[in-house]
C-alpha positions as CSV (number, residue, x, y, z in Angstrom):
1,M,0.0,0.0,0.0
2,M,2.9,2.3,0.7
3,R,4.3,1.7,-2.7
4,V,1.0,2.9,-4.3
5,A,0.9,6.0,-2.0
6,T,4.5,7.2,-2.6
7,G,4.6,6.4,-6.3
8,M,3.1,9.8,-7.2
9,F,5.9,11.9,-5.7
10,P,8.9,11.4,-8.1
11,A,7.4,14.0,-10.4
12,A,7.6,16.5,-7.6
13,L,11.2,15.7,-6.9
14,V,12.1,16.2,-10.6
15,W,10.5,19.6,-10.4
16,L,12.6,20.4,-7.3
17,A,15.8,19.4,-9.0
18,L,15.1,21.4,-12.2
19,A,13.9,24.5,-10.3
20,A,16.8,24.6,-7.9
21,A,19.2,25.1,-10.7
22,V,17.9,28.6,-11.6
23,Y,16.0,30.7,-9.2
24,G,15.2,34.3,-8.4
25,G,13.1,36.0,-5.8
26,E,10.5,34.4,-3.5
27,V,6.8,35.3,-4.0
28,I,5.6,36.2,-0.5
29,L,1.8,36.1,-0.2
30,P,-0.2,37.4,2.7
31,E,-1.1,34.8,5.3
32,E,-4.3,36.4,6.4
33,L,-7.8,34.9,6.1
34,F,-7.3,31.5,4.6
35,F,-6.0,29.7,7.7
36,Y,-3.3,27.1,7.3
37,Q,-4.2,23.4,7.2
38,P,-1.9,20.4,6.8
39,V,-1.4,19.6,3.2
40,A,-2.2,15.9,3.7
41,S,-5.2,16.1,6.0
42,V,-6.8,19.4,4.7
43,T,-10.6,19.4,4.6
44,G,-13.5,21.9,4.2
45,S,-14.8,24.1,1.4
46,A,-11.5,26.1,1.3
47,S,-9.3,23.0,1.2
48,F,-8.3,23.7,-2.4
49,W,-6.5,26.8,-1.2
50,I,-4.0,24.6,0.6
51,N,-4.0,21.7,-1.8
52,P,-6.1,21.6,-5.0
53,A,-5.9,17.8,-5.1
54,A,-8.3,17.8,-2.0
55,T,-11.1,19.5,-4.0
56,P,-13.1,16.3,-4.7
57,T,-12.6,14.8,-1.3
58,V,-15.0,17.1,0.7
59,Q,-18.8,17.7,0.6
60,A,-20.1,20.4,-1.6
61,G,-20.5,23.6,0.3
62,S,-19.5,27.2,0.8
63,M,-18.1,29.4,3.5
64,L,-17.4,33.0,4.5
65,M,-14.3,34.2,6.4
66,F,-13.1,37.3,8.1
67,T,-10.1,38.2,10.2
68,Q,-9.7,40.1,13.5
69,R,-6.5,42.2,13.8
70,N,-5.4,45.5,15.3
71,D,-8.6,45.7,17.4
72,R,-10.8,45.5,14.3
73,L,-13.5,42.9,14.4
74,I,-13.6,42.5,10.6
75,R,-10.4,43.5,8.8
76,D,-10.1,41.1,5.9
77,Y,-12.8,39.0,4.3
78,G,-13.3,36.3,1.8
79,T,-15.4,33.4,0.5
80,A,-14.9,29.9,-0.9
81,A,-17.2,27.3,-2.5
82,N,-16.7,23.9,-3.9
83,W,-18.9,21.5,-5.9
84,R,-17.7,18.0,-6.9
85,A,-14.2,18.4,-8.4
86,F,-14.4,22.2,-8.7
87,G,-13.6,25.0,-6.3
88,A,-13.5,28.8,-6.4
89,A,-12.5,31.4,-3.8
90,Y,-11.9,35.1,-3.3
91,R,-10.2,37.2,-0.6
92,H,-9.7,40.9,0.2
93,V,-6.8,41.6,2.5
94,V,-6.2,45.2,3.8
95,G,-2.7,46.2,3.2
96,N,-0.4,47.9,5.8
97,D,0.8,50.3,3.1
98,R,-2.8,51.2,2.2
99,R,-2.6,49.0,-0.9
100,D,-5.3,46.3,-0.5
101,L,-5.0,42.9,-2.1
102,D,-7.8,41.2,-4.1
103,E,-7.2,37.6,-5.1
104,Y,-9.2,35.0,-7.0
105,L,-8.6,31.3,-7.1
106,F,-10.0,28.5,-9.3
107,A,-9.2,24.9,-8.7
108,F,-9.9,21.4,-10.1
109,G,-9.1,18.0,-8.8
110,G,-9.5,14.4,-9.7
111,G,-8.6,10.8,-8.8
112,Q,-9.6,8.4,-6.0
113,R,-6.9,7.0,-3.8
114,N,-4.2,9.0,-5.5
115,R,-5.4,12.5,-6.5
116,L,-4.0,15.3,-8.6
117,G,-5.3,18.9,-8.6
118,L,-4.5,22.1,-10.3
119,S,-5.3,25.7,-9.2
120,Y,-5.0,29.1,-10.8
121,R,-4.6,32.2,-8.6
122,Y,-4.9,35.8,-9.9
123,I,-4.1,38.8,-7.8
124,K,-6.1,41.6,-9.4
125,N,-4.9,44.3,-7.0
126,G,-1.9,44.1,-4.7
127,P,1.2,45.8,-3.4
128,G,4.4,45.9,-5.4
129,Y,5.2,42.9,-7.5
130,L,2.0,41.1,-6.4
131,H,-0.1,43.5,-8.6
132,H,-1.7,41.6,-11.5
133,R,0.3,38.4,-10.6
134,H,-0.7,34.9,-11.8
135,L,0.2,31.7,-10.0
136,W,-0.3,28.1,-11.1
137,T,-0.2,25.4,-8.5
138,I,-0.2,21.6,-8.7
139,G,-1.4,19.5,-5.7
140,F,-0.9,15.8,-4.9
141,L,-2.8,13.8,-2.3
142,S,-2.6,10.1,-1.6
143,R,-5.0,8.5,0.8
144,A,-4.7,4.9,-0.2
145,D,-4.8,3.9,3.5
146,T,-7.4,4.6,6.1
147,R,-4.8,5.9,8.6
148,F,-1.9,7.3,6.6
149,A,-2.0,10.1,4.0
150,L,0.7,12.0,2.0
151,G,0.3,15.3,0.3
152,A,2.3,17.9,-1.6
153,R,1.8,21.3,-3.2
154,I,4.1,22.8,-5.9
155,E,3.3,26.5,-6.0
156,N,4.2,29.2,-8.6
157,L,4.9,26.7,-11.4
158,N,4.8,29.5,-14.0
159,R,7.6,31.4,-12.1
160,G,6.5,34.9,-12.9
161,R,9.3,37.4,-12.9
162,I,10.3,39.8,-10.0
163,N,12.5,42.6,-11.2
164,G,13.2,40.8,-14.4
165,V,14.3,37.5,-12.7
166,R,12.3,34.3,-12.5
167,S,10.7,33.8,-9.1
168,D,11.1,30.7,-7.0
169,I,8.9,27.7,-6.9
170,R,7.5,26.8,-3.4
171,F,7.2,23.2,-2.3
172,V,5.1,21.9,0.6
173,Y,5.3,18.2,1.6
174,G,3.2,16.7,4.3
175,A,2.2,13.5,6.0
176,A,-0.7,12.7,8.4
177,Y,-1.6,9.7,10.5
178,R,-4.8,8.9,12.2
179,L,-5.2,6.9,15.4
180,Y,-7.7,6.1,18.2
181,E,-10.4,5.2,15.7
182,D,-9.8,8.4,13.7
183,M,-10.4,10.6,16.7
184,V,-6.9,12.0,16.6
185,T,-4.9,13.0,13.5
186,A,-1.2,13.9,13.8
187,T,0.4,15.9,11.0
188,F,3.9,17.1,9.8
189,D,4.6,19.5,7.0
190,V,7.8,20.8,5.3
191,D,7.7,24.2,3.5
192,M,10.6,25.3,1.3
193,T,11.5,27.2,-1.9
194,S,13.5,25.9,-4.8
195,K,16.6,27.9,-3.5
196,E,16.5,26.5,0.0
197,S,18.1,23.4,1.3
198,L,16.2,21.2,3.7
199,N,18.0,22.5,6.8
200,R,16.6,26.0,6.0
201,A,13.0,24.8,5.5
202,D,10.1,25.6,7.7
203,F,8.6,22.7,9.6
204,R,5.1,22.5,11.1
205,T,3.8,19.8,13.5
206,G,0.1,19.7,14.3
207,V,-2.7,17.6,15.8
208,E,-6.5,17.5,15.2
209,V,-8.7,16.0,17.9
210,R,-12.4,15.1,17.5
211,P,-13.7,14.7,21.1
212,T,-17.3,14.1,20.0
213,P,-19.0,14.0,16.6
214,G,-19.4,17.5,15.2
215,I,-16.5,19.1,17.2
216,Y,-13.0,19.5,16.0
217,L,-10.0,21.0,17.8
218,Y,-6.8,22.0,16.0
219,A,-3.3,23.0,17.1
220,D,0.1,23.3,15.4
221,V,3.5,24.8,15.9
222,T,6.4,25.7,13.6
223,N,10.1,25.3,14.1
224,H,10.2,29.1,14.7
225,S,7.9,28.6,17.7
226,R,4.9,30.3,16.0
227,F,1.7,28.4,16.8
228,Q,-2.0,28.4,16.2
229,F,-5.1,27.1,17.8
230,G,-8.5,26.5,16.2
231,F,-11.9,24.8,16.5
232,R,-14.9,23.9,14.3
233,I,-18.4,23.1,15.5
234,N,-20.9,21.6,13.1
235,L,-24.5,22.8,13.6
236,G,-26.7,20.6,11.4
237,S,-25.6,21.3,7.8
238,A,-23.9,24.6,8.9
239,Y,-20.7,25.1,10.9
240,V,-18.7,27.8,12.6
241,G,-15.0,28.0,13.5
242,H,-12.1,30.1,14.4
243,Y,-8.3,29.9,14.1
244,H,-5.9,32.2,16.0
245,Y,-2.2,32.8,15.4
246,F,0.5,33.6,18.0
247,D,4.2,34.5,17.7
248,R,7.0,32.8,19.7
249,D,6.4,35.3,22.5
250,R,2.7,34.3,22.7
251,R,1.5,37.6,21.3
252,S,-1.6,37.5,19.2
253,L,-1.0,38.1,15.5
254,Y,-4.5,37.7,14.1
255,G,-7.5,35.4,14.1
256,T,-9.7,34.1,11.3
257,S,-13.4,33.3,12.0
258,Y,-15.6,31.5,9.5
259,V,-19.1,30.2,8.9
260,G,-20.2,27.8,6.3
261,Q,-22.7,25.2,5.1
262,V,-22.4,21.9,3.4
263,K,-24.8,20.2,1.0
264,G,-26.2,17.2,2.7
265,S,-25.5,16.0,6.3
266,Q,-22.4,15.9,8.5
267,P,-21.7,14.9,12.1
268,S,-23.3,17.5,14.2
269,V,-23.7,18.6,17.9
270,I,-27.3,19.4,17.2
271,P,-29.5,16.3,17.1
272,A,-31.1,15.9,13.7
273,R,-34.7,17.0,13.5
274,K,-37.1,14.1,13.5
275,K,-38.4,13.3,10.0
276,T,-40.8,11.1,8.0
277,L,-39.4,9.4,5.0
278,L,-41.7,9.8,1.9
279,V,-41.3,7.0,-0.6
280,R,-43.1,7.4,-3.9
281,L,-43.4,4.2,-6.0
282,D,-44.7,4.6,-9.5
283,G,-44.1,3.0,-12.9
284,D,-41.8,0.1,-13.7
285,L,-39.0,1.1,-11.3
286,P,-36.2,0.4,-13.8
287,E,-33.0,-1.3,-12.8
288,N,-30.8,1.0,-15.0
289,P,-32.8,4.1,-16.1
290,K,-31.5,6.4,-18.8
291,I,-29.8,9.5,-17.4
292,P,-31.2,12.7,-19.0
293,V,-28.9,15.4,-20.2
294,F,-30.9,17.9,-18.3
295,G,-33.3,17.6,-15.4
296,V,-33.5,15.3,-12.3
297,K,-31.5,12.1,-12.3
298,P,-34.0,9.2,-12.0
299,L,-33.7,6.7,-9.2
300,R,-32.6,3.1,-9.9
301,F,-34.5,0.3,-8.3
302,F,-31.5,-0.3,-6.1
303,D,-31.8,3.3,-4.8
304,Y,-35.2,2.6,-3.4
305,L,-34.0,-0.5,-1.4
306,D,-30.8,1.3,-0.3
307,G,-32.7,4.4,0.9
308,I,-35.2,2.5,2.9
309,S,-32.4,0.4,4.4
310,R,-30.5,3.5,5.5
311,A,-33.6,5.1,6.9
312,A,-34.3,2.0,9.0
313,E,-30.9,2.5,10.7
314,D,-31.3,6.3,11.0
315,D,-32.5,7.4,14.4
316,A,-33.7,10.7,12.9
317,V,-36.3,8.9,10.7
318,E,-39.3,8.0,12.8
319,N,-41.7,6.6,10.3
320,M,-42.5,6.2,6.6
321,L,-45.2,7.5,4.3
322,L,-45.5,5.1,1.4
323,H,-47.3,6.6,-1.6
324,I,-47.9,4.0,-4.4
325,G,-49.1,5.1,-7.8
326,S,-49.5,2.8,-10.8
327,L,-46.8,0.1,-10.3
328,R,-45.8,-1.8,-13.4
329,C,-42.9,-3.9,-12.1
330,G,-42.9,-7.7,-11.6
331,L,-43.7,-9.6,-8.5
332,G,-40.0,-10.2,-7.9
333,K,-39.3,-6.5,-7.4
334,A,-42.5,-6.1,-5.4
335,E,-41.3,-8.8,-3.0
336,E,-38.0,-7.0,-2.5
337,L,-39.8,-3.8,-1.7
338,A,-42.1,-5.5,0.7
339,E,-39.1,-7.1,2.5
340,A,-37.4,-3.7,2.7
341,I,-40.5,-2.2,4.2
342,A,-40.8,-5.1,6.7
343,A,-37.2,-4.5,7.8
344,F,-38.0,-0.9,8.4
345,R,-41.0,-1.8,10.5
346,N,-38.9,-4.4,12.5
347,R,-36.9,-1.4,13.7
348,G,-40.0,-0.2,15.5
349,K,-40.9,2.4,12.9
350,P,-44.4,2.6,11.6
351,V,-45.3,2.6,7.9
352,V,-48.4,4.2,6.5
353,A,-49.3,3.4,2.9
354,F,-51.5,5.4,0.5
355,L,-52.6,3.6,-2.7
356,D,-53.8,5.7,-5.7
357,D,-54.8,2.5,-7.4
358,A,-55.0,-0.5,-5.1
359,D,-54.4,-3.3,-7.6
360,N,-52.7,-6.7,-7.0
361,L,-49.2,-5.4,-7.3
362,S,-49.5,-2.2,-5.2
363,Y,-51.5,-3.9,-2.5
364,Y,-48.9,-6.7,-2.3
365,V,-46.2,-4.2,-1.6
366,A,-48.3,-2.3,0.9
367,A,-49.9,-5.3,2.7
368,G,-47.2,-5.2,5.4
369,A,-47.8,-1.6,6.3
370,D,-49.3,-0.6,9.7
371,S,-52.1,1.4,8.0
372,I,-53.4,1.4,4.4
373,F,-55.4,4.4,3.0
374,V,-57.1,4.8,-0.4
375,P,-59.0,7.7,-2.0
376,P,-62.7,8.0,-1.1
377,V,-63.9,7.4,-4.7
378,S,-61.9,4.3,-5.4
379,G,-61.6,0.7,-4.3
380,V,-59.4,-2.3,-4.0
381,Q,-58.8,-4.2,-7.2
382,L,-57.3,-7.3,-5.5
383,V,-58.8,-9.6,-8.1
384,G,-56.2,-12.3,-8.3
385,L,-53.8,-13.4,-11.0
386,R,-54.3,-14.4,-14.6
387,A,-52.2,-15.6,-17.6
388,E,-53.4,-15.6,-21.2
389,L,-51.9,-18.0,-23.8
390,K,-52.6,-17.0,-27.5
391,S,-52.0,-18.9,-30.7
392,Y,-51.4,-17.1,-34.0
393,K,-51.1,-20.2,-36.2
394,G,-54.5,-19.7,-37.8
395,F,-53.9,-16.0,-38.5
396,L,-50.5,-16.7,-40.0
397,A,-52.0,-19.5,-42.2
398,K,-54.6,-17.0,-43.5
399,I,-51.8,-14.7,-44.7
400,G,-49.6,-17.5,-46.0
401,V,-46.9,-17.5,-43.3
402,E,-45.7,-20.8,-41.8
403,A,-43.5,-20.9,-38.7
404,E,-40.7,-23.6,-38.9
405,V,-39.4,-24.2,-35.4
406,E,-37.2,-26.8,-33.8
407,R,-36.9,-26.9,-30.0
408,I,-35.3,-28.9,-27.2
409,G,-37.6,-29.5,-24.3
410,D,-41.4,-29.9,-24.2
411,Y,-41.6,-27.0,-21.7
412,K,-39.7,-24.6,-24.0
413,T,-43.0,-23.1,-24.9
414,A,-42.1,-19.5,-26.1
415,P,-42.6,-20.3,-29.8
416,E,-45.7,-22.5,-29.4
417,G,-48.1,-19.7,-30.3
418,Y,-46.7,-19.6,-33.9
419,Y,-47.0,-23.2,-34.9
420,L,-49.6,-24.9,-32.6
421,D,-53.3,-24.3,-32.8
422,Q,-53.6,-24.2,-29.0
423,P,-51.3,-24.5,-25.9
424,S,-49.6,-27.8,-25.4
425,P,-50.4,-29.9,-22.3
426,A,-46.9,-29.1,-21.0
427,N,-47.6,-25.4,-21.4
428,R,-50.9,-25.6,-19.6
429,E,-49.3,-27.6,-16.8
430,Q,-46.4,-25.1,-16.4
431,T,-48.6,-22.0,-16.5
432,N,-51.0,-23.4,-13.8
433,R,-48.0,-24.4,-11.6
434,L,-46.6,-20.8,-11.8
435,L,-50.0,-19.3,-11.1
436,D,-50.5,-21.6,-8.1
437,D,-47.1,-20.5,-6.6
438,L,-47.5,-16.8,-7.2
439,Y,-51.1,-16.9,-6.0
440,A,-50.1,-18.6,-2.8
441,T,-47.4,-16.0,-2.2
442,L,-50.0,-13.2,-2.7
443,V,-52.5,-14.7,-0.4
444,E,-49.9,-15.3,2.3
445,A,-48.6,-11.7,2.1
446,V,-52.1,-10.2,2.5
447,A,-53.1,-12.6,5.2
448,S,-49.9,-11.9,7.2
449,G,-50.0,-8.2,6.7
450,R,-53.7,-7.7,7.5
451,R,-53.9,-10.5,10.1
452,L,-56.5,-12.4,8.2
453,A,-57.0,-16.1,7.6
454,A,-55.8,-17.4,4.2
455,D,-59.3,-18.6,3.4
456,S,-60.8,-15.2,4.2
457,V,-58.3,-13.6,1.8
458,K,-59.3,-16.0,-1.0
459,T,-62.9,-15.2,-0.4
460,L,-62.2,-11.4,-0.6
461,I,-60.2,-11.9,-3.8
462,D,-63.1,-13.8,-5.4
463,A,-65.5,-10.9,-4.3
464,A,-63.2,-8.2,-5.7
465,P,-63.2,-5.5,-7.0
466,L,-64.4,-3.9,-3.7
467,T,-65.4,-0.3,-3.1
468,S,-63.4,1.6,-0.5
469,A,-66.2,1.2,2.0
470,E,-66.4,-2.6,1.4
471,A,-62.6,-2.9,1.6
472,C,-62.6,-1.0,4.9
473,Q,-65.3,-3.2,6.4
474,A,-63.4,-6.3,5.3
475,G,-60.2,-5.1,6.9
476,L,-58.2,-4.7,3.7
477,I,-57.8,-0.9,4.3
478,D,-58.0,1.3,7.4
479,R,-59.7,4.4,6.0
480,S,-60.3,6.4,2.9
481,C,-59.1,10.0,2.5
482,Y,-57.4,12.3,0.1
483,Y,-53.6,12.2,-0.1
484,H,-53.1,15.8,0.9
485,E,-55.1,15.1,4.1
486,L,-52.9,12.2,5.0
487,Q,-49.8,14.2,4.2
488,E,-50.9,17.1,6.4
489,S,-51.5,14.7,9.3
490,F,-47.7,14.1,9.2
491,T,-46.5,17.6,8.6
492,G,-49.2,19.5,10.5
493,G,-50.0,21.7,7.5
494,K,-49.1,25.4,7.2
495,R,-50.8,26.4,10.5
496,R,-49.2,23.7,12.6
497,P,-45.8,22.9,11.3
498,G,-44.7,19.6,12.6
499,R,-42.4,16.7,11.5
500,V,-40.3,17.2,8.4
501,L,-41.4,15.2,5.4
502,V,-38.4,14.3,3.3
503,G,-38.5,12.5,-0.1
504,L,-36.4,9.5,-0.8
505,P,-34.1,11.2,-3.4
506,E,-33.4,14.1,-1.0
507,Y,-32.9,11.8,1.9
508,R,-30.3,9.7,0.1
509,S,-28.4,12.8,-0.9
510,Q,-28.4,14.0,2.7
511,T,-27.3,10.8,4.4
512,T,-24.3,11.4,6.6
513,L,-21.2,9.6,5.2
514,K,-18.2,8.6,7.3
515,D,-15.0,10.8,6.9
516,R,-12.7,8.0,5.7
517,W,-9.5,8.8,3.9
518,A,-9.4,5.6,1.9
519,P,-12.7,4.8,0.4
520,F,-14.3,1.5,1.2
521,P,-13.5,-1.1,-1.5
522,A,-16.2,-0.5,-4.1
523,V,-18.9,-3.1,-4.8
524,A,-19.8,-2.7,-8.4
525,V,-23.4,-3.4,-9.4
526,I,-23.8,-4.6,-13.0
527,V,-27.3,-4.5,-14.3
528,A,-28.4,-6.9,-17.1
529,D,-32.0,-5.7,-17.7
530,G,-33.8,-6.7,-20.9
531,E,-33.5,-9.0,-23.8
532,I,-30.1,-10.3,-24.8
533,S,-29.1,-9.5,-28.4
534,Y,-26.0,-9.4,-30.6
535,G,-25.3,-6.6,-33.1
536,G,-22.7,-4.5,-34.7
537,S,-22.2,-2.5,-31.5
538,G,-21.6,-5.6,-29.5
539,V,-23.6,-7.7,-27.0
540,R,-26.6,-5.8,-25.6
541,V,-29.0,-6.5,-22.8
542,G,-31.9,-4.2,-23.4
543,E,-30.4,-0.9,-24.5
544,D,-27.1,-1.4,-22.6
545,E,-23.8,-2.7,-24.0
546,L,-22.6,-5.0,-21.3
547,L,-19.4,-6.7,-22.3
548,G,-17.4,-3.6,-21.9
549,E,-19.0,-2.8,-18.6
550,I,-18.1,-6.2,-17.2
551,D,-14.6,-5.8,-18.4
552,R,-14.2,-2.4,-16.9
553,V,-15.3,-3.7,-13.5
554,R,-12.9,-6.6,-13.8
555,R,-10.0,-4.3,-14.5
556,D,-10.8,-1.6,-12.0
557,P,-8.5,-1.8,-9.0
558,T,-10.9,0.2,-6.8
559,V,-13.6,-2.5,-7.2
560,G,-13.3,-5.2,-4.5
561,A,-16.4,-7.2,-5.4
562,A,-19.3,-7.2,-7.8
563,V,-23.0,-7.9,-8.0
564,L,-24.6,-9.0,-11.3
565,R,-28.3,-8.1,-11.2
566,I,-30.1,-10.1,-13.9
567,N,-33.6,-9.1,-15.0
568,S,-33.7,-10.8,-18.4
569,P,-36.0,-13.3,-20.2
570,G,-33.0,-14.4,-22.3
571,G,-32.3,-13.9,-26.0
572,E,-29.8,-14.9,-28.6
573,A,-27.6,-18.0,-27.7
574,I,-24.3,-16.6,-29.0
575,A,-24.8,-13.3,-27.2
576,S,-25.7,-15.1,-24.0
577,D,-22.5,-17.3,-24.2
578,L,-20.3,-14.2,-24.8
579,L,-21.8,-12.6,-21.7
580,R,-21.4,-15.7,-19.6
581,H,-17.7,-15.9,-20.6
582,E,-17.1,-12.4,-19.4
583,V,-19.0,-13.0,-16.2
584,E,-16.9,-16.1,-15.6
585,R,-13.7,-14.1,-16.1
586,L,-14.9,-11.6,-13.6
587,A,-15.8,-14.3,-11.1
588,K,-12.3,-15.8,-11.3
589,E,-10.7,-12.5,-10.3
590,K,-13.2,-10.9,-7.9
591,P,-15.9,-12.1,-5.5
592,L,-19.2,-12.1,-7.4
593,V,-22.8,-12.6,-6.3
594,I,-25.7,-12.9,-8.8
595,S,-29.0,-11.4,-7.9
596,M,-32.1,-12.3,-9.9
597,G,-35.0,-9.8,-10.2
598,D,-38.4,-10.4,-11.7
599,V,-37.1,-12.8,-14.3
600,A,-33.8,-14.5,-15.1
601,A,-34.7,-17.3,-17.6
602,S,-33.1,-19.0,-20.6
603,G,-30.1,-16.8,-21.5
604,G,-30.7,-14.8,-18.3
605,Y,-30.2,-18.0,-16.3
606,Y,-27.4,-19.1,-18.6
607,M,-25.3,-16.1,-17.5
608,S,-25.5,-17.2,-13.8
609,T,-23.8,-20.6,-14.4
610,V,-20.3,-19.6,-13.3
611,G,-20.2,-21.2,-9.9
612,C,-20.8,-18.2,-7.7
613,P,-23.7,-17.6,-5.2
614,V,-27.1,-17.0,-6.8
615,L,-29.8,-15.1,-4.9
616,V,-33.4,-15.1,-6.0
617,D,-36.7,-13.9,-4.7
618,R,-39.6,-16.2,-4.1
619,N,-41.4,-14.7,-7.0
620,T,-38.5,-14.7,-9.5
621,I,-39.3,-16.5,-12.7
622,T,-36.1,-18.5,-13.6
623,G,-34.9,-21.6,-15.3
624,S,-36.0,-22.3,-18.9
625,I,-33.0,-24.5,-19.6
626,G,-33.7,-25.2,-23.2
627,I,-33.4,-23.7,-26.7
628,Y,-35.3,-23.3,-29.9
629,A,-34.5,-22.1,-33.4
630,G,-36.3,-21.6,-36.6
631,K,-37.6,-19.2,-39.2
632,A,-40.7,-17.9,-40.9
633,N,-41.5,-19.4,-44.3
634,L,-43.2,-16.7,-46.4
635,T,-43.8,-18.7,-49.5
636,G,-47.5,-18.7,-49.1
637,L,-47.6,-14.9,-48.4
638,Y,-45.6,-14.3,-51.6
639,D,-48.1,-16.4,-53.6
640,K,-51.0,-14.4,-52.1
641,L,-49.4,-11.1,-52.9
642,D,-48.3,-12.4,-56.4
643,I,-44.6,-11.9,-55.5
644,Y,-42.1,-13.9,-57.5
645,S,-38.9,-14.9,-55.8
646,E,-36.0,-16.9,-57.3
647,T,-32.9,-17.8,-55.3
648,F,-29.4,-18.5,-56.7
649,C,-27.0,-20.4,-54.4
650,R,-23.5,-21.7,-54.3
651,G,-23.4,-24.3,-51.5
652,R,-26.2,-26.7,-50.7
653,N,-27.3,-24.9,-47.6
654,A,-26.7,-21.3,-48.6
655,A,-30.4,-20.5,-48.5
656,M,-31.0,-22.4,-45.3
657,Y,-32.4,-19.3,-43.5
658,S,-34.0,-17.8,-46.5
659,L,-37.6,-16.8,-45.9
660,S,-38.6,-17.7,-49.4
661,E,-38.5,-21.5,-49.0
662,P,-39.0,-24.0,-46.2
663,F,-36.3,-26.1,-44.5
664,T,-35.3,-29.3,-46.3
665,S,-35.2,-32.4,-44.2
666,Q,-31.4,-32.2,-44.1
667,Q,-31.5,-28.6,-43.0
668,R,-34.0,-29.3,-40.3
669,E,-31.8,-32.1,-39.0
670,S,-28.8,-29.7,-39.0
671,V,-30.8,-27.2,-37.0
672,R,-31.8,-30.0,-34.6
673,R,-28.2,-31.1,-34.2
674,H,-26.9,-27.6,-33.4
675,I,-29.6,-26.8,-30.8
676,D,-29.2,-30.3,-29.2
677,A,-25.4,-29.6,-28.8
678,F,-26.1,-26.2,-27.2
679,Y,-28.7,-27.8,-24.9
680,R,-26.3,-30.4,-23.7
681,H,-23.7,-27.7,-23.1
682,F,-26.2,-25.6,-21.2
683,V,-27.1,-28.7,-19.0
684,S,-23.4,-29.4,-18.3
685,L,-22.8,-25.8,-17.2
686,V,-25.7,-25.9,-14.8
687,A,-24.6,-29.3,-13.5
688,D,-21.1,-28.1,-12.8
689,S,-22.1,-24.7,-11.3
690,R,-24.8,-26.2,-9.0
691,H,-23.0,-29.4,-8.2
692,L,-25.8,-31.6,-9.7
693,S,-25.7,-34.5,-12.1
694,A,-26.4,-33.9,-15.8
695,E,-29.3,-36.3,-15.5
696,R,-30.8,-34.4,-12.6
697,V,-30.5,-31.0,-14.4
698,D,-32.1,-32.5,-17.6
699,S,-35.0,-33.8,-15.6
700,L,-35.5,-30.3,-14.1
701,G,-34.8,-28.6,-17.4
702,R,-36.3,-29.4,-20.8
703,G,-37.4,-25.7,-20.9
704,R,-39.2,-25.6,-17.5
705,V,-39.5,-22.3,-15.7
706,W,-39.8,-22.1,-12.0
């Protein structure tokens, strides 16, 4: 780890060697206002003033500063703000020779464990050679370890001239070490110019103590016996602080006071205000939504689960208001939401649900809530489950189209509707079995959540749809009201302001994160959502190109483990095999867990056969170990439309997949041979990954879904 941390500093040493050969005067800048912080442990909205590489390491925010000196309460003043990797600052320093200084700074930083930053400083007004001076600074910061950090700043890279001579470059090197569970940070800095040897450098030793969350105490001393004391107190999202400087004779030089605010949450001495988490569920809750160029970033399905989980552990969140609109996800996602809500309730926190449209899916999610409300003019559409199987063979025959299909497995029923007059016995058996399983899960969830007998729930389902009054009398809901009335019962309305109602997106952005130097090893979540296909741009699942993403995760040194989230009904065999190969390469190098959503069948299940743990929901539709292939024969359609087609071939099977003629017996046997080989390969992969015999997998497979 130390090899990684120190590998960034040779460039700084080269600069030192080159700059020491030719030097001129030293650019001496005023110390006032922007208080000194150690170059390796710097933090706060003004951190980029000390080390531009620290810019992306702190929460977005802003601050105001002013100094007290010569009995003046406000002598100098300035401001700083940062957002993501960018920072900007301004300061006005009153000059002793009546020439004030106005300085602007812009900074940018990047990187994760090892960071690099660049800043530009412009002194618009200033005394002597400082007037209209430009300074470029590079910063380095390495926090590859949770306790040890290294930092460096190389200032005045452009070496603007002073009296016609190139000015000196300034170097600041620092190290910091954390101990006692990060409550104490010890620091050491070396400050020197390109013309100074090490024995003439300035040294600064400091310590930061965090006696309680939200309070920070600072102190440091130089080798010239100058020292400073400081403190910072966090007050919710705001903070106040002060630094004071003394000379070796303990005489006050000046002090800097500051106030600021961060975007989000931070450890604070003020207890967080009690709040209600508002969770709005609507639409299909995509696993990997498209990010718009402008506008609000949509939530992923994982974000809902993560936000509810965080709120369950947050003492500031007392309860949850669950507002469900028109859900269009599958029962697998619905089950995961219901489990997250149950975990929230198990922490002793009530959940109140409001259903705009109380259908099967929304009621299944809300069944475990403490209270359920619906609008007055509505009802409960808990009518049970259905599946419809259609056959298009007769219609296709009328227009002269014939489906030519070969399949392995009687239960590989996806193409049946194109070449059979009605569903096969295997298809009917499988559909009824799935409906029985899903129906039992629905009945159990409603019975458990509403404390009803299972037979009573079945009776209510058969009687549905129910009006709101009937549903209330039956115990399926607690009361009917309008949503704004329920919302005001939480907040108190305008006349009686009460508990804070915070939406899930806002809550997730405000969740307090730990101040760790080295980030936790990342767990990458790879989403395979949609049908698997192969095209000129590569292998795609839905609208996402996935091979490159899996490869990036495998190569990324900051990723310690990965989760492959599969929500796919399958697709093309070749594309599925290419995806599985990349997943297998990833699993060999990093811990991998596979999570299945609403459906992970056929090619979606094929991707999971790499020998790693596979987690599913009770309602996940999976399996479908089988394969089919075929084509549409349009000869009859061409005849009906009086279209003449003539094919010229070189090679007996060149027109094998032509739509203008049917398969020959030899071609049909060739298709059969190929899909049989793939099926046997599929079975062997499942057998190896699940530690089963090939015979056992075949008996469970043959296209069955579970």
